[in-house]
C-alpha positions in Angstrom: 15.5 -148.5 14.8 14.4 -144.8 14.5 13.9 -142.6 11.4 16.6 -139.9 11.2 15.4 -136.4 10.2 16.1 -135.4 6.6 18.9 -132.9 6.3 17.6 -129.3 5.8 18.9 -127.4 2.8 21.5 -124.8 3.5 21.2 -121.1 2.7 23.8 -121.7 -0.1 21.6 -124.4 -1.6 18.5 -122.2 -1.4 20.2 -119.3 -3.1 20.3 -121.3 -6.3 16.5 -121.3 -6.2 16.0 -117.5 -6.2 13.4 -116.9 -9.0 14.1 -114.7 -12.0 11.4 -112.1 -12.4 10.5 -111.7 -16.1 8.1 -108.9 -17.0 5.3 -109.3 -19.5 6.1 -106.9 -22.4 2.4 -106.4 -23.1 1.3 -105.9 -19.5 0.5 -102.5 -18.0 3.6 -101.0 -16.4 1.7 -100.7 -13.2 1.1 -104.4 -13.1 4.8 -105.1 -13.8 5.8 -102.9 -10.9 3.3 -104.6 -8.6 4.7 -108.0 -9.7 8.3 -107.0 -9.1 7.5 -105.7 -5.6 5.6 -109.0 -4.9 8.5 -111.2 -5.9 11.3 -109.0 -4.4 13.2 -111.5 -2.2 15.5 -110.2 0.6 17.1 -113.6 1.3 16.5 -116.6 3.5 16.2 -117.0 7.3 19.5 -118.8 8.3 17.8 -120.9 11.1 14.8 -122.1 9.2 15.7 -121.7 5.6 12.5 -119.9 4.8 12.3 -117.1 2.3 12.3 -113.5 3.6 10.5 -111.0 1.4 11.3 -107.3 1.0 7.6 -106.3 1.6 4.7 -107.9 3.2 1.8 -108.5 0.9 -0.5 -106.3 2.9 1.8 -103.4 2.3 1.7 -103.6 -1.4 -1.0 -101.5 -3.0 -2.8 -103.2 -5.9 -3.9 -99.8 -7.2 -7.4 -101.1 -7.8 -6.4 -104.0 -10.1 -7.8 -106.6 -7.7 -7.8 -107.8 -4.1 -5.7 -111.0 -4.5 -2.1 -109.7 -4.8 -0.6 -113.0 -6.2 -3.2 -112.8 -9.1 -2.3 -109.2 -9.9 1.4 -110.0 -9.8 0.8 -112.9 -12.2 -0.9 -110.5 -14.6 2.3 -108.5 -14.9 5.3 -110.8 -14.4 6.5 -114.4 -14.2 8.7 -115.6 -11.4 10.7 -118.6 -12.9 12.9 -120.9 -10.7 16.1 -121.6 -12.5 16.9 -125.3 -13.2 13.4 -126.5 -12.3 10.7 -128.0 -14.5 6.9 -128.1 -14.1 6.0 -131.6 -13.0 2.9 -131.5 -15.2 4.0 -129.9 -18.5 7.7 -130.1 -18.2 8.2 -126.5 -19.1 9.9 -123.8 -17.0 8.7 -123.7 -13.5 6.9 -120.3 -13.1 5.6 -119.7 -9.6 1.9 -119.1 -8.9 2.5 -117.5 -5.5 4.9 -117.1 -2.6 3.4 -120.2 -1.1 4.5 -122.1 -4.3 8.0 -120.9 -3.8 8.0 -122.2 -0.2 7.0 -125.6 -1.6 10.0 -125.4 -4.0 12.3 -124.7 -1.1 10.8 -127.7 0.8 11.6 -129.9 -2.2 8.0 -130.2 -3.5 7.8 -128.6 -6.9 4.2 -127.3 -7.7 2.5 -126.9 -11.0 3.5 -123.8 -13.0 1.3 -120.8 -13.7 0.2 -122.1 -17.1 -0.9 -125.3 -15.6 -3.0 -123.6 -12.9 -6.3 -123.0 -14.7 -7.9 -121.2 -11.7 -5.0 -118.7 -11.7 -5.2 -118.1 -15.4 -9.0 -117.4 -15.2 -8.3 -114.9 -12.4 -5.6 -113.2 -14.4 -7.9 -112.9 -17.4 -10.5 -111.2 -15.1 -7.9 -108.7 -14.0 -7.0 -107.9 -17.6 -10.7 -107.7 -18.8 -11.1 -104.4 -20.8 -14.4 -103.6 -19.1 -12.9 -104.0 -15.7 -9.9 -102.0 -16.7 -12.2 -99.1 -17.9 -14.0 -99.2 -14.6 -10.7 -99.2 -12.7 -9.5 -96.3 -14.7 -12.6 -94.3 -14.0 -12.3 -95.1 -10.3 -8.7 -94.1 -10.4 -9.5 -90.8 -12.1 -12.2 -90.1 -9.6 -9.8 -90.8 -6.7 -7.2 -88.5 -8.3 -9.8 -85.8 -8.7 -10.9 -86.2 -5.1 -7.3 -86.1 -3.9 -6.8 -82.8 -5.8 -10.0 -81.4 -4.0 -8.7 -82.6 -0.6 -5.3 -81.0 -1.2 -7.0 -77.7 -2.3 -9.3 -77.9 0.8 -6.2 -78.4 3.0 -4.5 -75.4 1.5 -7.7 -73.3 1.9 -7.9 -74.3 5.5 -4.3 -73.5 6.0 -4.9 -70.0 4.8 -7.7 -69.7 7.2 -5.5 -70.8 10.1 -2.8 -68.4 9.1 -5.3 -65.5 8.7 -6.7 -66.2 12.2 -3.3 -66.4 13.7 -2.3 -63.1 12.2 -5.6 -61.2 12.8 -6.0 -62.3 16.4 -2.4 -62.6 17.5 -2.0 -61.8 21.2 0.7 -59.3 21.9 2.2 -58.9 25.3 3.0 -56.6 26.9 -0.2 -55.1 25.7 -0.3 -51.5 24.4 -3.3 -50.8 26.7 -3.1 -52.0 30.3 -6.3 -50.5 31.6 -9.6 -52.3 30.8 -12.3 -50.1 29.3 -15.5 -48.8 30.9 -18.3 -51.4 30.7 -21.7 -52.0 32.1 -22.4 -53.8 35.4 -23.9 -56.8 33.7 -21.0 -57.1 31.3 -18.4 -56.9 34.1 -20.2 -59.6 36.2 -20.1 -61.8 33.1 -16.4 -61.2 32.6 -15.7 -61.8 36.3 -17.6 -65.1 36.1 -15.5 -66.2 33.1 -12.3 -65.4 35.0 -13.3 -67.0 38.3 -15.1 -70.1 37.0 -13.4 -71.1 33.7 -11.6 -74.5 34.0 -8.6 -72.9 32.2 -7.5 -69.4 31.4 -5.1 -70.3 28.7 -7.3 -69.7 26.9 -11.0 -69.6 28.0 -12.5 -72.3 25.8 -15.5 -74.7 25.4 -17.8 -72.4 27.4 -20.9 -74.2 26.2 -19.6 -77.5 27.8 -19.3 -76.2 31.4 -21.2 -78.5 33.8 -22.8 -75.4 35.4 -23.5 -72.9 32.6 -22.1 -69.3 32.4 -25.6 -67.9 32.4 -28.8 -69.7 33.5 -30.3 -69.5 30.0 -27.8 -71.3 27.8 -29.4 -69.8 24.6 -28.2 -66.3 25.7 -24.6 -67.1 26.4 -23.5 -66.4 22.9 -24.9 -62.9 22.9 -23.2 -62.3 26.3 -19.8 -63.3 24.9 -20.3 -61.2 21.9 -21.0 -58.2 24.1 -17.8 -58.8 26.1 -15.7 -58.8 22.9 -17.4 -55.7 21.6 -16.9 -54.0 25.0 -13.2 -54.8 24.9 -13.2 -56.7 28.1 -12.0 -59.9 26.4 -10.4 -60.6 23.0 -10.6 -63.6 20.8 -7.7 -66.0 21.1 -5.7 -67.0 18.0 -6.1 -70.7 18.9 -9.8 -70.4 18.1 -10.8 -73.0 15.4 -11.4 -71.5 12.0 -15.0 -72.6 12.3 -15.5 -70.0 15.0 -15.5 -67.3 12.4 -17.7 -66.3 9.5 -15.8 -66.4 6.2 -16.4 -65.2 2.7 -17.1 -67.7 1.1 -18.3 -69.4 4.3 -16.8 -72.9 3.4 -14.4 -74.4 0.9 -17.4 -76.2 -0.7 -19.1 -72.8 -1.2 -15.9 -71.4 -2.7 -15.6 -74.4 -5.1 -19.3 -74.1 -6.0 -18.8 -70.4 -6.9 -15.8 -71.3 -9.0 -18.0 -73.9 -10.8 -15.7 -76.7 -9.8 -12.5 -75.1 -11.1 -9.9 -75.6 -8.4 -7.6 -72.9 -10.0 -10.4 -70.4 -9.7 -11.3 -71.0 -6.0 -11.1 -67.6 -4.2 -9.0 -67.1 -1.1 -11.0 -67.2 2.2 -11.7 -63.7 3.6 -12.2 -63.2 7.3 -15.3 -61.1 8.2 -16.0 -59.3 11.5 -18.6 -61.9 12.5 -17.9 -64.9 14.7 -19.6 -67.7 16.6 -19.1 -66.8 20.3 -19.6 -70.3 21.7 -17.0 -71.8 19.4 -14.4 -69.1 19.8 -11.7 -69.0 22.6 -10.9 -65.9 24.7 -8.3 -64.2 26.8 -7.8 -61.1 28.9 -5.7 -58.7 26.8 -4.6 -56.0 29.4 -1.2 -56.8 30.9 2.4 -57.7 30.5 1.7 -61.4 30.1 -1.4 -63.7 29.8 -1.3 -64.5 33.5 -0.8 -60.8 34.5 -3.5 -59.7 32.1 -6.0 -62.0 33.8 -5.0 -60.7 37.2 -5.2 -57.1 36.0 -8.7 -57.6 34.6 -9.9 -59.5 37.7 -8.6 -56.7 40.0 -10.2 -54.1 37.8 -13.6 -55.8 37.8 -13.5 -56.5 41.5 -12.8 -52.8 42.2 -15.4 -51.6 39.7 -18.1 -53.9 41.1 -17.4 -53.0 44.7 -20.8 -51.6 45.9 -19.1 -49.1 48.3 -17.7 -47.2 45.3 -20.7 -47.2 43.1 -23.0 -44.2 42.3 -26.7 -44.6 42.5 -27.1 -45.6 38.8 -24.7 -48.5 39.2 -26.6 -49.7 42.3 -29.7 -49.8 40.2 -27.9 -51.8 37.5 -26.6 -54.1 40.2 -30.1 -54.8 41.5 -31.4 -55.2 38.0 -28.8 -57.9 37.3 -29.6 -59.6 40.6 -33.3 -59.7 39.8 -32.5 -61.0 36.3 -30.3 -63.8 37.6 -32.7 -64.9 40.3 -35.6 -65.0 37.7 -33.5 -66.8 35.1 -32.3 -69.4 37.6 -36.0 -70.1 38.5 -36.9 -70.4 34.8 -34.0 -72.8 34.3 -35.2 -75.0 37.2 -38.8 -74.9 35.8 -37.5 -76.2 32.5 -35.4 -78.9 34.1 -38.4 -80.0 36.3 -40.6 -80.4 33.2 -37.9 -82.6 31.7 -37.6 -84.7 34.9 -41.3 -85.5 35.0 -41.3 -86.2 31.2 -43.5 -83.2 30.2 -42.8 -81.1 27.0 -40.9 -77.8 27.2 -42.8 -74.6 27.8 -44.9 -73.7 24.8 -43.6 -70.7 23.0 -46.9 -68.8 23.4 -46.7 -69.1 27.2 -43.0 -68.4 27.7 -43.6 -64.6 28.2 -46.2 -65.3 30.8 -43.9 -67.6 32.7 -41.0 -65.1 32.5 -43.2 -62.3 33.8 -44.2 -64.4 36.8 -40.6 -65.3 37.6 -39.4 -61.8 37.3 -42.1 -60.5 39.6 -41.2 -63.1 42.2 -37.6 -62.2 41.9 -38.4 -58.7 43.1 -39.7 -60.0 46.4 -38.7 -63.6 47.2 -35.5 -65.6 47.5 -34.5 -68.1 44.9 -35.0 -70.9 47.5 -38.6 -69.8 47.9 -39.2 -69.6 44.1 -37.6 -73.1 43.8 -40.3 -74.3 46.2 -43.1 -72.7 44.1 -41.7 -74.2 40.9 -41.7 -77.7 42.5 -45.3 -77.3 43.7 -46.5 -76.2 40.3 -44.7 -79.0 38.4 -45.7 -81.6 40.9 -49.3 -80.6 40.4 -48.8 -80.9 36.6 -47.3 -84.4 37.1 -50.3 -85.5 39.2 -52.7 -84.1 36.6 -50.9 -86.0 33.9 -51.3 -89.3 35.8 -55.0 -88.7 36.4 -55.6 -87.7 32.8 -53.3 -90.0 30.8 -55.2 -89.3 27.5 -54.8 -85.5 27.8 -52.1 -84.0 25.5 -48.9 -83.7 27.4 -48.4 -80.1 26.3 -51.6 -79.2 28.2 -49.9 -80.5 31.4 -47.0 -78.1 30.8 -49.4 -75.3 30.4 -51.1 -76.4 33.7 -47.7 -76.1 35.4 -47.4 -72.6 34.2 -50.9 -71.7 35.4 -50.1 -73.1 38.8 -46.8 -71.2 39.0 -48.5 -68.0 37.9 -51.1 -68.4 40.7 -48.5 -69.1 43.3 -46.4 -66.1 42.1 -49.4 -63.7 42.4 -50.1 -64.8 46.0 -46.4 -64.6 46.9 -46.1 -61.1 45.7 -49.4 -59.8 47.0 -49.0 -61.5 50.5 -45.5 -60.9 51.9 -46.6 -62.7 55.1 -47.2 -65.9 53.2 -44.5 -68.3 54.6 -43.0 -70.4 51.9 -40.6 -73.2 53.0 -37.5 -72.5 50.9 -35.4 -75.1 49.1 -31.7 -75.4 49.6 -29.4 -75.6 46.6 -30.6 -78.4 44.4 -28.3 -81.3 43.8 -27.2 -81.4 40.2 -28.6 -77.9 39.6 -26.0 -75.5 41.0 -26.2 -71.8 40.2 -24.8 -70.5 36.9 -21.3 -69.0 37.0 -22.7 -65.4 36.7 -25.0 -66.0 39.6 -22.2 -67.3 41.7 -19.9 -64.4 40.7 -22.6 -61.8 41.6 -23.7 -63.3 44.9 -20.5 -64.9 46.2 -17.9 -62.6 44.8 -19.6 -59.2 44.7 -22.4 -59.3 47.2 -20.9 -61.9 49.6 -24.2 -63.5 50.1 -26.1 -66.7 49.2 -27.9 -66.8 45.9 -30.4 -69.2 47.4 -31.3 -67.3 50.6 -30.9 -63.7 49.6 -33.8 -61.6 48.3 -33.7 -58.5 46.2 -35.0 -56.3 49.1 -32.3 -57.7 51.3 -29.7 -56.8 48.7 -31.0 -53.3 48.4 -31.1 -52.8 52.2 -27.5 -54.0 52.5 -26.1 -51.7 49.8 -24.0 -48.8 51.1 -24.9 -45.3 50.4 -24.1 -44.4 46.7 -21.2 -42.2 46.0 -21.5 -39.0 43.9 -20.7 -39.4 40.2 -17.0 -39.1 40.0 -16.5 -36.0 37.9 -12.8 -36.3 37.8 -13.1 -39.9 36.5 -15.4 -38.9 33.7 -13.6 -35.6 32.8 -10.0 -36.6 33.3 -7.2 -34.8 31.5 -7.0 -36.7 28.3 -7.0 -35.8 24.6 -10.2 -34.6 23.0 -10.5 -37.8 21.0 -10.0 -40.0 24.1 -12.5 -37.9 26.0 -15.1 -38.4 23.3 -14.4 -42.1 23.3 -14.6 -42.5 27.0 -17.8 -40.5 27.3 -19.6 -42.5 24.6 -18.3 -45.8 26.1 -19.6 -44.7 29.5 -23.0 -43.6 28.2 -23.3 -46.8 26.3 -22.4 -48.9 29.3 -24.9 -47.1 31.7 -28.0 -46.4 29.7 -30.1 -45.9 32.8 -27.9 -43.0 34.0 -28.8 -40.5 31.4 -31.8 -39.4 29.2 -31.2 -39.5 25.4 -34.0 -37.0 24.9 -31.8 -34.4 26.6 -29.6 -34.3 23.5 -32.1 -33.0 20.9 -33.6 -30.7 23.5 -30.1 -29.2 24.2 -29.3 -28.9 20.5 -32.7 -27.1 19.9 -31.7 -24.5 22.5 -28.2 -24.1 21.1 -29.3 -23.6 17.5 -31.6 -20.7 18.6 -29.0 -18.9 20.7 -27.9 -16.7 17.8 -31.2 -14.8 18.0 -31.3 -14.2 21.7 -28.7 -11.5 22.2 -26.5 -9.1 20.3 -23.4 -10.6 22.0 -24.0 -13.8 20.0 -22.1 -12.6 17.0 -19.9 -14.5 14.5 -18.6 -17.3 16.8 -22.1 -17.9 18.1 -23.5 -18.3 14.6 -20.9 -21.0 13.8 -21.8 -22.8 17.0 -25.5 -22.5 16.3 -25.1 -23.7 12.8 -23.2 -26.8 14.0 -25.9 -27.5 16.6 -28.6 -27.3 13.9 -26.7 -29.8 11.7 -26.5 -32.2 14.6 -30.2 -31.7 15.5 -31.2 -32.6 11.9 -28.9 -35.7 12.1 -30.7 -36.8 15.3 -34.2 -36.3 13.8 -33.2 -38.4 10.8 -31.7 -41.3 12.8 -34.0 -41.5 15.8 -37.0 -43.0 14.0 -34.8 -45.8 12.5 -32.3 -46.7 15.2 -34.0 -45.3 18.3 -33.4 -42.3 20.6 -30.5 -43.8 22.5 -28.4 -44.9 19.5 -29.2 -41.6 17.7 -28.0 -39.6 20.7 -24.7 -41.6 20.8 -24.3 -41.1 17.0 -24.7 -37.3 17.4 -22.1 -37.2 20.1 -19.7 -39.1 17.8 -20.5 -36.7 15.0 -19.3 -33.7 16.9 -15.8 -34.8 16.0 -16.7 -34.0 12.3 -17.4 -30.4 13.2 -13.9 -28.7 12.9 -14.6 -25.0 12.3 -12.3 -23.1 14.6 -13.8 -20.7 17.2 -12.3 -18.6 20.0 -14.3 -18.2 23.2 -12.9 -16.5 26.3 -9.5 -16.6 24.8 -9.6 -20.3 24.3 -9.2 -21.8 20.8 -11.2 -25.0 19.9 -13.5 -26.3 17.3 -17.2 -25.8 17.2 -17.6 -29.6 17.6 -15.5 -29.7 20.7 -17.5 -26.9 22.3 -20.9 -28.6 21.5 -19.6 -31.9 22.8 -18.5 -30.3 26.0 -22.0 -28.8 26.6 -23.7 -32.1 25.8 -21.4 -34.3 27.9 -21.7 -31.9 30.9 -25.5 -32.1 30.6 -25.6 -35.9 30.2 -23.1 -36.7 32.9 -24.8 -34.3 35.3 -21.8 -31.9 35.7 -22.8 -28.5 36.9 -22.2 -25.5 34.7 -19.5 -24.1 37.0 -17.5 -27.3 36.8 -17.3 -27.3 33.0 -13.8 -27.1 31.5 -15.2 -25.3 28.5 -17.2 -22.7 30.5 -17.8 -19.5 28.6 -20.2 -16.6 28.4 -21.5 -17.3 25.0 
């Protein structure tokens, strides 16, 4: 004879057991709410007859009252099963937990809350006044922190909106022609276009496997120069941390407001930014893609050696020497790290750079790599033989060896140095690749500076029409200053004060220099005084450019050879003709004054 299973209660039978939730009138309303949520019953599973609760216990926030949800619930309410008695005290059957209710459903009535001493002790701990005060303090602190977090979020939202508005990219662009820039800047821009992983936008430049420039510490200043030159613009997707704000951070703003969230100032965007964090795009075109193509084509044309004047050839050679030398210095630093020697001591870095730049004038990068390897190998061997010697001394020894090799390599052009090929894991920087592969069509490892110079075509005459095109006077002034700033080796800033000194004395040379001449001479004298005041502080070159810009402030009308213009325009014409090397007969402002 077998035992038959006991019949399971039906859903209708269980519905009579649904507990009544009775709040404690003296309990905190928050505890009552937690208790009501804890005992909220959705029904019973029809197949198993188990209770189904409205919320899982892990989803109910105890709001800091305690970690055991059933204890917190018991501190606020009582869940009483109708028609059932406590087997111990005979009173109403109040449930200690959801597990106790499952026991009731299974036909096993547990003890009530009042008969469960451990639960009552836990409830008293929840209601302890000291604990309540501590909880209230923690709650107030959390609310205060939430208010700070919300204020910070609003502050950062204003930052994002400001960046999006200030650096919004507009296509088609109002200006479709990239500005005049120096050879070095154009090579840097070309490297960004050709070697950036993505052009929409150009981002995370400091994370490139092969750097933009051999010396990573100089990449930021290069990017800043490109933005100031107008070749690239900052993209609106740049993080707000890419810019300098006033106040710099929300914490600074809150500190200035002495903790008063209502007095926190709105973030103000300054003109300064962090180049390595910002993102960039090419701004000249009808769309982002076309703008990149336009800039690439412009740079390729401008960097074509067949169309360069002599001054640009000199700039090209100077950049080539710089990149060869900086690649060598980069390899030197990497070699010291490979053989576990300290970095180059700061007081020896100038000596090392001088040796590298001298070598770059005469030898290929592959040959310089070989000399670097010899010098660092000698240092590694010396470190093994002298284990007690300071490691920094071994790095200095490597510099000494390299300097000696460099001196011989420069003095003895017949000294055969077995060159290295491109070093695995140490590829040329993007700017080096752009110059040698894209501009010079040669190998950066096997091509020396003399070979580059010999291969350059004959320079073209300075294109007068390009520099003196028919544009407005304001545009002509801007173009001239941009060109002079981009090609500092193509003009002599000392010519400016010398020419002004001559012009201001013209009024005393001849009787024909009457009223108009005195106006022009007076303007030249004012500009000459401006130069003398600025040059000692900012340098001759910057002072000369400032004087050229100041000609726009001289607006006294004069008439020379039947042509009406201002005294500033006439002086600017004379100075620009002199600095650009335009013969007197070619000047648009030619006169007999």
